[in-house]
C-alpha positions as a printed NumPy array, in Angstrom:
array([[169.085, 106.189, 109.145],
       [171.741, 104.219, 111.053],
       [174.995, 104.126, 109.192],
       [177.816, 101.875, 109.976],
       [181.193, 103.925, 109.269],
       [184.571, 102.445, 109.06 ],
       [185.443, 103.557, 112.545],
       [182.948, 101.369, 114.326],
       [184.811,  98.635, 116.189],
       [188.149,  99.8  , 115.099],
       [189.616,  99.571, 118.626],
       [189.108,  95.77 , 118.326],
       [189.721,  95.025, 114.729],
       [192.757,  97.277, 114.365],
       [191.651,  97.758, 110.507],
       [189.269, 100.033, 108.979],
       [186.219,  98.497, 107.316],
       [183.589, 100.487, 105.238],
       [180.333,  98.571, 104.791],
       [178.946, 101.411, 102.67 ],
       [180.849,  99.938,  99.559],
       [178.326,  97.104,  99.618],
       [175.147,  99.48 ,  99.703],
       [174.426,  99.443,  95.978],
       [174.477,  95.633,  95.755],
       [172.105,  95.309,  98.633],
       [169.796,  98.007,  97.185],
       [169.706,  96.133,  93.842],
       [169.23 ,  92.773,  95.35 ],
       [166.451,  94.062,  97.814],
       [164.585,  95.485,  94.965],
       [164.63 ,  92.291,  93.06 ],
       [163.58 ,  90.588,  96.209],
       [160.675,  93.071,  96.569],
       [159.59 ,  92.553,  92.945],
       [159.675,  88.942,  93.3  ],
       [157.691,  89.066,  96.574],
       [155.119,  91.129,  95.019],
       [154.639,  88.968,  92.111],
       [154.359,  85.851,  94.372],
       [151.725,  87.553,  96.487],
       [149.592,  88.491,  93.7  ],
       [149.516,  84.78 ,  92.5  ],
       [148.419,  83.54 ,  95.947],
       [144.862,  82.274,  95.599],
       [142.039,  83.099,  97.858],
       [142.048,  79.528,  99.424],
       [145.052,  77.723, 100.903],
       [148.058,  78.983,  99.124],
       [150.777,  76.596,  97.875],
       [153.324,  75.931, 100.451],
       [156.243,  76.534,  98.367],
       [154.89 ,  79.788,  97.123],
       [154.738,  80.844, 100.966],
       [158.433,  79.519, 101.433],
       [159.448,  81.694,  98.307],
       [157.737,  84.82 ,  99.811],
       [159.41 ,  84.086, 103.128],
       [162.77 ,  83.741, 101.518],
       [162.409,  87.221,  99.815],
       [161.486,  88.877, 103.136],
       [164.321,  86.958, 104.997],
       [166.924,  88.094, 102.413],
       [165.997,  91.736, 102.71 ],
       [166.013,  91.532, 106.549],
       [169.424,  89.887, 106.624],
       [170.934,  92.636, 104.472],
       [169.251,  95.428, 106.411],
       [170.426,  94.092, 109.507],
       [173.937,  93.854, 108.2  ],
       [173.978,  97.731, 107.174],
       [172.021,  98.911, 110.324],
       [168.849,  99.89 , 108.409],
       [166.74 ,  99.338, 111.677],
       [163.4  , 100.532, 110.175],
       [163.659,  98.029, 107.194],
       [164.657,  95.368, 109.686],
       [161.78 ,  95.845, 112.1  ],
       [159.121,  95.684, 109.375],
       [160.572,  92.691, 107.632],
       [160.832,  90.961, 110.842],
       [157.045,  90.924, 111.566],
       [156.402,  90.338, 107.948],
       [158.67 ,  87.202, 108.36 ],
       [157.1  ,  86.135, 111.368],
       [153.602,  86.195, 109.936],
       [154.867,  84.252, 106.722],
       [156.672,  81.721, 108.862],
       [153.447,  80.924, 110.83 ],
       [151.477,  80.693, 107.494],
       [153.995,  78.274, 105.937],
       [154.002,  76.242, 109.306],
       [150.046,  76.251, 109.   ],
       [149.899,  77.89 , 112.434],
       [147.611,  80.617, 111.021],
       [144.777,  80.535, 108.44 ],
       [145.527,  82.432, 105.244],
       [143.184,  85.065, 104.091],
       [143.006,  87.629, 101.415],
       [143.513,  90.589, 103.963],
       [146.909,  89.377, 104.668],
       [147.958,  89.772, 101.033],
       [146.706,  93.433, 101.095],
       [148.839,  94.209, 104.109],
       [151.94 ,  92.339, 102.807],
       [151.755,  94.263,  99.507],
       [151.346,  97.573, 101.286],
       [154.381,  96.529, 103.493],
       [156.429,  96.046, 100.316],
       [155.483,  99.48 ,  99.113],
       [156.621, 100.855, 102.503],
       [159.893,  98.96 , 102.207],
       [160.534, 100.591,  98.831],
       [159.949, 103.98 , 100.195],
       [162.337, 103.14 , 103.096],
       [165.123, 101.808, 100.689],
       [164.637, 105.017,  98.575],
       [165.333, 107.177, 101.785],
       [168.353, 105.203, 102.505],
       [169.693, 105.649,  98.975],
       [169.286, 109.353,  99.377],
       [166.097, 110.049,  97.736],
       [162.104, 109.604,  98.206],
       [159.739, 111.032, 100.678],
       [159.591, 108.054, 103.033],
       [156.657, 105.698, 103.793],
       [153.476, 106.431, 105.602],
       [152.228, 104.819, 108.688],
       [154.689, 101.925, 109.205],
       [153.754, 101.604, 112.748],
       [150.208, 100.977, 111.478],
       [151.281,  98.187, 109.162],
       [153.345,  96.467, 112.03 ],
       [150.295,  96.657, 114.368],
       [148.066,  95.232, 111.55 ],
       [150.429,  92.321, 110.805],
       [150.803,  91.461, 114.548],
       [147.005,  91.504, 115.072],
       [146.763,  88.451, 112.715],
       [148.11 ,  86.328, 115.495],
       [144.73 ,  86.826, 117.304],
       [142.474,  87.63 , 114.311],
       [143.653,  84.594, 112.245],
       [141.577,  81.385, 112.819],
       [143.469,  78.261, 113.69 ],
       [144.557,  76.237, 110.643],
       [142.438,  73.31 , 109.585],
       [144.959,  71.019, 111.174],
       [144.363,  72.428, 114.367],
       [147.857,  73.378, 115.033],
       [148.264,  76.059, 117.782],
       [150.309,  79.14 , 117.482],
       [153.579,  78.431, 119.148],
       [155.887,  81.248, 120.309],
       [159.507,  80.583, 119.02 ],
       [161.971,  81.133, 121.612],
       [165.153,  82.705, 121.117],
       [168.117,  80.282, 120.303],
       [170.54 ,  79.528, 123.056],
       [174.171,  80.696, 122.587],
       [176.161,  77.818, 121.008],
       [179.651,  77.093, 119.607],
       [179.933,  76.021, 116.069],
       [182.614,  75.8  , 113.419],
       [182.384,  77.91 , 110.166],
       [184.24 ,  76.645, 107.071],
       [184.851,  79.002, 104.21 ],
       [186.367,  77.695, 100.932],
       [188.133,  76.833,  98.861],
       [188.71 ,  80.643,  98.472],
       [190.552,  82.   ,  95.485],
       [191.4  ,  84.905,  97.729],
       [192.107,  83.716, 101.319],
       [192.097,  87.39 , 102.332],
       [188.281,  87.298, 102.259],
       [188.414,  85.298, 105.385],
       [189.719,  88.406, 107.178],
       [186.584,  90.431, 105.894],
       [184.326,  87.782, 107.751],
       [186.203,  88.508, 111.05 ],
       [185.811,  92.214, 110.553],
       [182.112,  91.852, 109.695],
       [181.291,  90.07 , 113.096],
       [183.055,  92.843, 114.861],
       [181.381,  95.542, 113.03 ],
       [177.839,  94.094, 113.248],
       [176.752,  93.769, 116.907],
       [174.575,  90.702, 118.011],
       [176.036,  88.247, 115.477],
       [178.328,  86.597, 117.68 ],
       [182.207,  86.137, 118.134],
       [184.087,  84.721, 115.336],
       [187.995,  83.88 , 115.523],
       [190.134,  82.166, 113.014],
       [191.548,  78.75 , 114.172],
       [193.816,  76.053, 113.021],
       [193.07 ,  73.78 , 110.087],
       [191.823,  70.44 , 110.427],
       [194.019,  67.455, 109.297],
       [193.751,  66.851, 105.686],
       [191.978,  70.239, 105.205],
       [192.462,  71.97 , 101.83 ],
       [194.848,  74.89 , 101.992],
       [192.577,  77.315, 100.604],
       [189.707,  76.511, 103.194],
       [189.693,  78.678, 106.28 ],
       [188.242,  77.221, 109.484],
       [186.727,  79.572, 112.194],
       [185.289,  79.073, 115.648],
       [181.973,  80.899, 116.101],
       [180.099,  81.545, 119.264],
       [176.55 ,  82.708, 118.449],
       [172.846,  82.608, 119.14 ],
       [172.082,  83.75 , 115.564],
       [169.895,  81.502, 113.248],
       [171.974,  79.507, 110.898],
       [170.207,  80.842, 107.801],
       [170.727,  84.387, 108.755],
       [174.472,  83.833, 109.55 ],
       [174.885,  82.434, 106.027],
       [173.071,  85.219, 104.406],
       [175.239,  87.831, 106.12 ],
       [178.422,  85.911, 105.364],
       [177.738,  85.587, 101.624],
       [178.126,  89.241, 101.129],
       [181.931,  88.392, 101.38 ],
       [182.079,  84.626, 100.489],
       [179.736,  82.768,  97.996],
       [177.181,  80.854,  99.766],
       [178.168,  77.591,  98.229],
       [181.556,  78.023,  99.797],
       [180.273,  78.138, 103.262],
       [179.571,  75.455, 105.782],
       [178.475,  75.086, 109.391],
       [179.073,  72.079, 111.792],
       [179.182,  71.474, 115.309],
       [182.318,  72.375, 117.273],
       [184.174,  69.167, 118.069],
       [184.203,  68.037, 121.827],
       [187.303,  66.753, 123.606],
       [186.338,  63.247, 123.367],
       [185.72 ,  63.459, 119.5  ],
       [188.386,  62.459, 117.185],
       [190.524,  65.498, 116.03 ],
       [189.732,  64.57 , 112.42 ],
       [186.074,  65.273, 113.063],
       [184.86 ,  68.148, 110.883],
       [184.748,  68.94 , 107.263],
       [186.322,  65.959, 105.585],
       [185.017,  63.147, 107.675],
       [181.171,  62.232, 107.646],
       [180.076,  64.447, 110.588],
       [176.629,  66.131, 110.655],
       [177.925,  69.096, 108.521],
       [175.147,  71.589, 107.614],
       [176.188,  72.874, 104.109],
       [174.183,  75.705, 102.663],
       [171.837,  73.712, 100.514],
       [170.378,  75.008,  97.237],
       [166.799,  76.279,  97.526],
       [164.043,  73.719,  97.133],
       [162.857,  73.155,  93.534],
       [160.266,  76.01 ,  93.107],
       [156.615,  75.411,  92.335],
       [155.374,  76.642,  88.854],
       [154.227,  80.082,  90.212],
       [157.393,  80.675,  92.033],
       [159.885,  79.376,  89.272],
       [159.879,  82.512,  87.182],
       [160.599,  84.572,  90.121],
       [163.607,  82.72 ,  91.468],
       [165.006,  81.589,  88.17 ],
       [167.134,  84.572,  87.953],
       [168.987,  83.521,  91.174],
       [171.626,  81.591,  89.168],
       [174.293,  84.313,  89.674],
       [177.1  ,  82.275,  88.414],
       [176.198,  82.956,  84.785],
       [175.611,  86.565,  85.05 ],
       [177.643,  89.772,  86.105],
       [176.283,  93.25 ,  87.181],
       [177.6  ,  96.04 ,  84.767],
       [176.779,  99.701,  85.326],
       [174.568, 101.234,  82.594],
       [177.284, 103.918,  82.09 ],
       [179.724, 101.306,  80.956],
       [177.209,  99.672,  78.744],
       [176.476, 103.146,  77.031],
       [180.195, 103.745,  76.622],
       [180.359, 100.44 ,  74.806],
       [177.492, 101.389,  72.42 ],
       [179.046, 104.846,  71.67 ],
       [182.365, 103.165,  70.91 ],
       [180.485, 100.873,  68.629],
       [178.823, 103.616,  66.901],
       [182.267, 105.149,  66.155],
       [183.42 , 101.919,  64.841],
       [180.409, 101.883,  62.397],
       [181.378, 105.333,  61.25 ],
       [185.05 , 104.548,  60.839],
       [184.118, 101.486,  58.737],
       [181.696, 103.614,  56.545],
       [184.711, 105.993,  56.09 ],
       [187.085, 103.176,  54.815],
       [184.354, 101.733,  52.634],
       [183.812, 105.085,  50.915],
       [187.412, 105.542,  50.276],
       [187.822, 102.062,  49.112],
       [185.243, 102.619,  46.387],
       [187.737, 104.815,  44.68 ],
       [190.514, 102.052,  44.537],
       [191.115,  99.909,  41.608],
       [189.923,  96.424,  42.149],
       [192.631,  94.464,  40.595],
       [195.457,  96.439,  42.196],
       [193.991,  96.367,  45.67 ],
       [192.215,  93.042,  45.911],
       [193.58 ,  91.949,  49.311],
       [192.747,  95.401,  50.872],
       [189.24 ,  95.328,  49.653],
       [188.804,  91.716,  50.808],
       [189.991,  92.71 ,  54.268],
       [187.468,  95.611,  54.283],
       [184.709,  93.203,  53.365],
       [185.677,  90.933,  56.29 ],
       [185.854,  94.068,  58.552],
       [182.253,  94.937,  57.592],
       [180.957,  91.453,  58.319],
       [182.786,  91.27 ,  61.69 ],
       [181.674,  94.841,  62.541],
       [178.075,  93.725,  61.764],
       [178.342,  90.812,  64.224],
       [180.065,  92.762,  66.735],
       [177.367,  95.385,  66.606],
       [174.597,  92.788,  67.017],
       [176.329,  91.43 ,  70.047],
       [177.041,  94.911,  71.676],
       [173.466,  95.916,  70.986],
       [172.119,  92.87 ,  72.603],
       [173.604,  93.909,  75.833],
       [171.139,  96.628,  76.162],
       [168.338,  94.518,  75.327],
       [165.96 ,  93.779,  78.398],
       [162.918,  91.203,  78.343],
       [159.506,  92.792,  78.2  ],
       [158.83 ,  91.045,  81.616],
       [160.462,  93.99 ,  83.195],
       [157.532,  96.191,  82.115],
       [154.885,  93.5  ,  82.158],
       [155.566,  92.459,  85.756],
       [154.52 ,  96.167,  86.864],
       [150.947,  95.718,  85.86 ],
       [149.324,  92.833,  88.001],
       [149.521,  94.953,  91.033],
       [147.986,  98.042,  89.419],
       [145.225,  96.03 ,  87.936],
       [144.471,  94.421,  91.186],
       [144.322,  97.638,  93.103],
       [142.381,  99.487,  90.261],
       [139.949,  96.656,  89.963],
       [139.135,  96.642,  93.608],
       [138.392, 100.4  ,  93.448],
       [136.137, 100.068,  90.441],
       [134.3  ,  96.797,  91.642],
       [135.367,  94.974,  88.654],
       [136.853,  91.523,  88.21 ],
       [139.831,  91.227,  85.813],
       [142.45 ,  88.519,  84.845],
       [145.746,  89.86 ,  83.177],
       [147.2  ,  87.309,  80.612],
       [150.695,  88.118,  79.473],
       [152.332,  86.637,  76.297],
       [155.892,  87.038,  75.104],
       [157.489,  88.311,  78.237],
       [160.955,  87.005,  77.029],
       [160.759,  89.458,  73.854],
       [163.644,  91.775,  74.267],
       [163.599,  95.549,  73.738],
       [166.157,  98.223,  74.083],
       [166.657,  99.492,  77.66 ],
       [166.167, 103.059,  76.645],
       [162.803, 102.05 ,  74.843],
       [161.779,  99.966,  77.911],
       [161.945, 102.999,  80.132],
       [159.97 , 105.283,  77.769],
       [157.311, 102.939,  76.799],
       [156.154, 101.986,  80.281],
       [154.006, 105.152,  80.976],
       [152.17 , 104.692,  77.631],
       [151.381, 101.002,  78.257],
       [150.147, 101.923,  81.718],
       [147.69 , 104.388,  80.402],
       [146.538, 101.786,  77.679],
       [145.897,  99.16 ,  80.394],
       [144.113, 101.477,  82.687],
       [141.866, 102.426,  79.85 ],
       [141.219,  98.745,  78.98 ],
       [140.008,  98.225,  82.482],
       [138.072, 101.543,  83.174],
       [136.5  , 101.975,  79.741],
       [136.587,  98.452,  78.227],
       [135.838,  95.863,  81.019],
       [132.367,  96.083,  82.313],
       [130.909,  95.426,  85.892],
       [130.46 ,  91.829,  86.66 ],
       [126.546,  91.991,  86.327],
       [126.829,  93.693,  83.046],
       [129.07 ,  91.023,  81.775],
       [126.915,  88.169,  83.049],
       [123.858,  89.942,  81.476],
       [125.586,  89.993,  78.095],
       [126.418,  86.316,  78.202],
       [130.064,  86.767,  79.307],
       [131.971,  85.444,  82.462],
       [131.914,  87.744,  85.401],
       [135.614,  88.035,  85.195],
       [137.035,  90.031,  82.316],
       [140.299,  89.496,  80.585],
       [143.173,  91.754,  79.582],
       [145.899,  90.294,  77.313],
       [149.25 ,  92.058,  77.163],
       [151.63 ,  90.501,  74.349],
       [154.852,  91.252,  72.844],
       [156.504,  89.718,  69.758],
       [159.083,  90.542,  67.121],
       [157.791,  91.467,  63.658],
       [160.432,  92.133,  61.152],
       [162.794,  94.8  ,  62.399],
       [160.26 ,  95.865,  65.04 ],
       [158.508,  94.785,  68.105],
       [154.778,  94.62 ,  68.213],
       [152.964,  95.105,  71.594],
       [149.347,  94.385,  71.899],
       [146.787,  95.313,  74.673],
       [143.556,  93.624,  74.153],
       [140.497,  93.363,  76.309],
       [137.104,  91.297,  76.038],
       [134.987,  94.33 ,  77.199],
       [132.258,  96.198,  75.654],
       [134.274,  97.585,  72.777],
       [133.863, 101.133,  71.268],
       [130.506, 102.576,  70.11 ],
       [131.224, 103.999,  66.683],
       [128.029, 106.194,  66.487],
       [128.71 , 107.515,  70.08 ],
       [132.124, 108.603,  69.021],
       [131.025, 110.2  ,  65.798],
       [128.277, 112.165,  67.597],
       [130.746, 113.319,  70.344],
       [133.26 , 114.499,  67.679],
       [130.617, 116.577,  65.859],
       [129.524, 118.067,  68.984],
       [133.016, 119.22 ,  69.752],
       [133.106, 120.829,  66.269],
       [135.52 , 118.446,  64.701],
       [135.574, 118.289,  60.871],
       [135.294, 114.754,  59.872],
       [136.128, 113.19 ,  56.409],
       [133.672, 111.556,  54.091],
       [133.282, 108.657,  53.869],
       [134.172, 107.978,  57.359],
       [135.747, 104.577,  57.775],
       [136.156, 102.751,  61.026],
       [139.885, 103.383,  61.331],
       [139.109, 107.285,  60.902],
       [136.657, 106.835,  63.805],
       [139.073, 104.919,  66.121],
       [141.67 , 107.64 ,  65.325],
       [139.484, 110.365,  66.922],
       [140.276, 108.541,  70.286],
       [143.688, 109.964,  69.999],
       [142.595, 113.722,  69.473],
       [143.568, 115.957,  72.158],
       [140.831, 116.511,  74.775],
       [138.503, 113.831,  73.231],
       [136.738, 111.801,  75.644],
       [133.186, 109.89 ,  75.787],
       [133.254, 109.488,  79.616],
       [130.011, 110.589,  81.011],
       [131.447, 110.945,  84.52 ],
       [135.035, 112.381,  85.344],
       [136.929, 110.315,  87.886],
       [140.42 , 110.119,  89.293],
       [141.094, 107.316,  86.756],
       [139.926, 108.946,  83.619],
       [137.435, 111.115,  81.867],
       [139.302, 114.428,  81.324],
       [140.291, 113.682,  77.747],
       [144.059, 113.836,  78.741],
       [145.955, 110.741,  78.044],
       [145.447, 109.025,  74.594],
       [146.767, 112.034,  72.738],
       [149.894, 111.939,  74.886],
       [150.133, 108.128,  74.478],
       [150.285, 108.534,  70.572],
       [152.679, 111.482,  70.854],
       [155.23 , 109.598,  73.066],
       [155.123, 106.503,  70.824],
       [155.545, 108.603,  67.817],
       [158.51 , 110.205,  69.37 ],
       [160.151, 106.867,  69.803],
       [159.91 , 106.231,  66.036],
       [156.782, 103.954,  66.542],
       [153.315, 103.828,  65.634],
       [149.917, 103.043,  67.311],
       [146.698, 101.725,  65.977],
       [143.34 , 100.604,  67.203],
       [140.644,  98.153,  66.318],
       [137.386,  97.582,  68.06 ],
       [134.067,  95.448,  67.827],
       [131.033,  96.656,  69.849],
       [130.231,  94.041,  72.511],
       [133.297,  91.898,  71.777],
       [136.334,  94.066,  72.782],
       [139.351,  96.429,  71.865],
       [142.73 ,  95.98 ,  70.608],
       [145.566,  98.541,  70.615],
       [148.751,  97.735,  68.6  ],
       [152.117,  99.553,  69.282],
       [154.95 ,  99.093,  66.976],
       [158.402, 100.082,  67.904],
       [161.897, 100.031,  66.583],
       [164.197,  97.299,  68.603],
       [166.75 , 100.006,  69.202],
       [167.144, 103.795,  68.841],
       [171.075, 103.699,  68.667],
       [171.706, 102.313,  65.24 ],
       [169.453, 101.938,  62.373],
       [169.24 , 100.934,  58.685],
       [168.631, 104.004,  56.433],
       [168.041, 105.205,  52.889],
       [170.214, 108.113,  52.048],
       [168.849, 110.801,  49.581],
       [170.462, 113.941,  48.148],
       [168.761, 117.298,  47.662],
       [171.146, 119.862,  46.167],
       [174.482, 119.582,  48.202],
       [172.67 , 118.273,  51.169],
       [172.308, 114.556,  52.304],
       [169.198, 113.318,  54.273],
       [168.485, 109.839,  55.783],
       [165.107, 107.983,  55.696],
       [164.423, 105.08 ,  58.139],
       [164.531, 102.16 ,  55.813],
       [161.48 , 100.568,  57.666],
       [159.255, 103.627,  56.664],
       [160.273, 103.593,  52.839],
       [157.79 , 101.823,  50.736],
       [159.168, 102.483,  47.135],
       [161.118, 104.665,  44.968],
       [160.462, 105.541,  41.288],
       [160.86 , 108.173,  38.604],
       [157.715, 109.853,  37.973],
       [156.381, 110.739,  34.494],
       [155.238, 114.321,  33.725],
       [151.749, 113.039,  33.148],
       [151.539, 111.513,  36.752],
       [152.174, 114.738,  38.545],
       [149.375, 117.337,  39.058],
       [149.151, 120.706,  40.726],
       [146.27 , 121.48 ,  42.863],
       [145.018, 125.032,  43.325],
       [148.514, 126.324,  42.432],
       [149.642, 125.344,  46.107],
       [149.966, 121.492,  46.373],
       [151.241, 118.763,  44.139],
       [149.997, 115.065,  43.905],
       [151.435, 112.172,  42.   ],
       [149.664, 109.182,  40.794],
       [151.095, 105.809,  42.123],
       [149.28 , 103.07 ,  40.57 ],
       [145.475, 103.775,  41.538],
       [146.373, 106.179,  44.306],
       [147.056, 110.051,  44.263],
       [149.601, 110.825,  46.886],
       [150.661, 114.254,  48.151],
       [154.127, 115.318,  47.043],
       [156.517, 116.984,  49.725],
       [159.459, 118.64 ,  48.083],
       [162.274, 118.215,  50.403],
       [164.148, 121.253,  48.762],
       [161.376, 123.618,  50.071],
       [160.701, 122.072,  53.178],
       [164.167, 121.979,  54.309],
       [164.989, 125.333,  52.788],
       [167.955, 123.911,  50.623],
       [170.132, 126.4  ,  49.004],
       [170.927, 125.372,  45.436],
       [174.314, 126.329,  43.659],
       [172.525, 126.654,  40.211],
       [172.408, 123.128,  39.09 ],
       [169.346, 122.008,  37.308],
       [166.512, 120.01 ,  38.873],
       [166.492, 116.233,  37.948],
       [163.877, 115.471,  35.24 ],
       [161.903, 113.254,  35.258],
       [161.527, 113.733,  39.067],
       [162.816, 111.067,  41.58 ],
       [160.323, 110.332,  44.38 ],
       [160.449, 108.193,  47.511],
       [157.21 , 106.952,  48.866],
       [157.326, 106.765,  52.784],
       [154.571, 105.576,  55.164],
       [153.582, 106.147,  58.883],
       [150.287, 105.546,  60.778],
       [148.682, 104.095,  57.609],
       [149.364, 107.273,  55.628],
       [151.648, 107.822,  52.64 ],
       [153.412, 110.779,  50.811],
       [155.807, 110.941,  48.061],
       [159.14 , 112.855,  48.826],
       [160.756, 114.763,  45.848],
       [164.275, 114.264,  45.995],
       [167.468, 114.712,  43.525],
       [169.171, 111.492,  43.929],
       [169.102, 108.073,  45.625],
       [172.543, 107.802,  47.161],
       [172.067, 104.257,  48.666],
       [171.262, 102.129,  51.715],
       [173.64 , 101.919,  54.99 ],
       [173.758, 101.59 ,  58.597],
       [173.696, 104.942,  60.426],
       [174.493, 105.806,  64.055],
       [171.715, 108.018,  65.475],
       [172.814, 111.11 ,  67.248],
       [170.308, 112.96 ,  69.416],
       [169.931, 116.404,  67.873],
       [167.695, 117.937,  70.593],
       [170.193, 117.106,  73.311],
       [173.286, 118.464,  71.289],
       [171.399, 121.529,  69.53 ],
       [167.564, 121.95 ,  69.656],
       [164.438, 120.39 ,  68.485],
       [163.976, 120.879,  64.727],
       [160.635, 120.422,  63.033],
       [160.512, 117.241,  60.591],
       [163.909, 116.086,  61.893],
       [164.334, 113.306,  64.309],
       [168.133, 113.184,  64.718],
       [171.464, 113.22 ,  62.877],
       [174.321, 111.035,  61.936],
       [177.705, 111.379,  60.482],
       [178.462, 109.961,  57.134],
       [181.522, 108.167,  55.798],
       [183.   , 111.424,  54.519],
       [182.641, 113.18 ,  57.803],
       [179.612, 115.202,  56.74 ],
       [176.534, 115.486,  58.862],
       [173.255, 114.277,  57.522],
       [169.757, 114.94 ,  59.008],
       [167.422, 112.046,  59.698],
       [163.946, 112.69 ,  58.71 ],
       [160.944, 112.391,  60.973],
       [158.649, 110.441,  58.602],
       [155.701, 110.49 ,  61.194],
       [155.735, 114.278,  61.014],
       [156.207, 114.472,  57.288],
       [152.944, 112.575,  56.545],
       [150.83 , 114.929,  58.631],
       [149.158, 117.451,  56.393],
       [150.006, 120.584,  58.619],
       [153.925, 119.813,  58.484],
       [154.233, 120.944,  54.919]])
């Protein structure tokens, strides 16, 4: 890696200047450009691509090249230069487009990611980069002439010229000195010197004389690391015979950095985020600190509310009214703070088109990915943890669900299959669906495989019981083990990871029609609405979304089976009873057990149990603290929280409680 230190050129500038302070901004912007370029490349058709789509891809490569050249990342610059040359010839119709070019450009994008990871201090580096460069350069000879008959034209290097660069109006005029230092630090850009202002020029606008052979776009790309691009302008240097007023404030042929052309539909969603004037970059650490402070505020409000309940209403009316206003404002503030961590599902969805394209090519299948609800937002922590389970579900949909083209045609379907990935808000949760129009699941085959494996199956065996067998550890109906699937490792892990996030997963399928997998997740893991219950002197919290109902059971409704287990009749169903006293080993101080017994029905994964408790204490928002990170993993417990009186309450893991082997 070539690094530009703050000592380079110091003899000329007389000032230290460290470009490494801008590394992180460059890496983030380069990552966004690579993601946008990949998405655009995947949308290019097999025929002649849209000109604006090619222009958008070119701009992505050009932006990465400009930043890499500034920081001296020569490997990145070399690869993006040949990519840029190919894309430039394509958009000028000097070469005929073909699908092989997309493959090589996508591989080049992967190589650039690896290079940037190395410069960031991690990663193993790319593979055969020179092979990619050679392949791209062979397109000059392999590519057929475009339909217009335009010949390939070698672009000559620009001659050295003198121009004037105008920067402003600048809120901080010292930024102009950074531009001078930049040109001294980065060789090959040209010679920049500050000069006198033009007559009538704004006092906050700085004028420079620039002698350079660098392309205008590249100059502006580099300068905008210090000065916003809309505050930069290039114009010819006035000659002696030209009126001294010629320049920025008369009508000369000034070249102002124009906004990008209106994007085509396929490019619009990639470049729409470029409006940086309405957004700022904030580190995740600062956001997490804000979330933690918000949690402390919720706890403090709960403390005040609990103490206020003991006050006499008439004597403290104003205080109680103020506390009510505080509760309402805290709720609004909490919603606003939590929304900062919310990220659109498009961040996850955009990873899958490339994966499906590569996998479909290996399997010889044709598939179209349709995404719905990309703007639906989910907490950042959940976004990071749900990516792997969704990846496995989509791979399964293509490998096990979508048939080969000739099989689909024989079944009366189109040769190209479809996988639909959707997200939507549903109550206080987010519902994610992965659907395919493939061959579906064969019920009889799954049952036969389960029995052959020695699995004990319930009677009668419903469809849902059969579909749940797919999530059993080691279960697979694949006849051939491949590097894609067939080892029976994956779906059980998918379910386990989703349950660990407080979510649920269900599956439906129709033979010959397709399969649908639904994943339901909470919107956030930081703060939740809960029901507090008492057992002895202990307090436990149940996620409110899992609570079905609470009631006092009559003696006749409770039955004991084989002296080991208890059930309770709830309407027409008999539900197993879980006594929290014995499950959590609560030590009583001698008080009598409540009669008739109080029970809370909770549900997860379509199963229900009745929890036996001593008291229902109420509903409130609780701040979830990670128990495993601060102590260790505890069976049947998903976390902890601090109550208004300072006591610690454990949050029960409902998904674990409904499993027969957990109690």
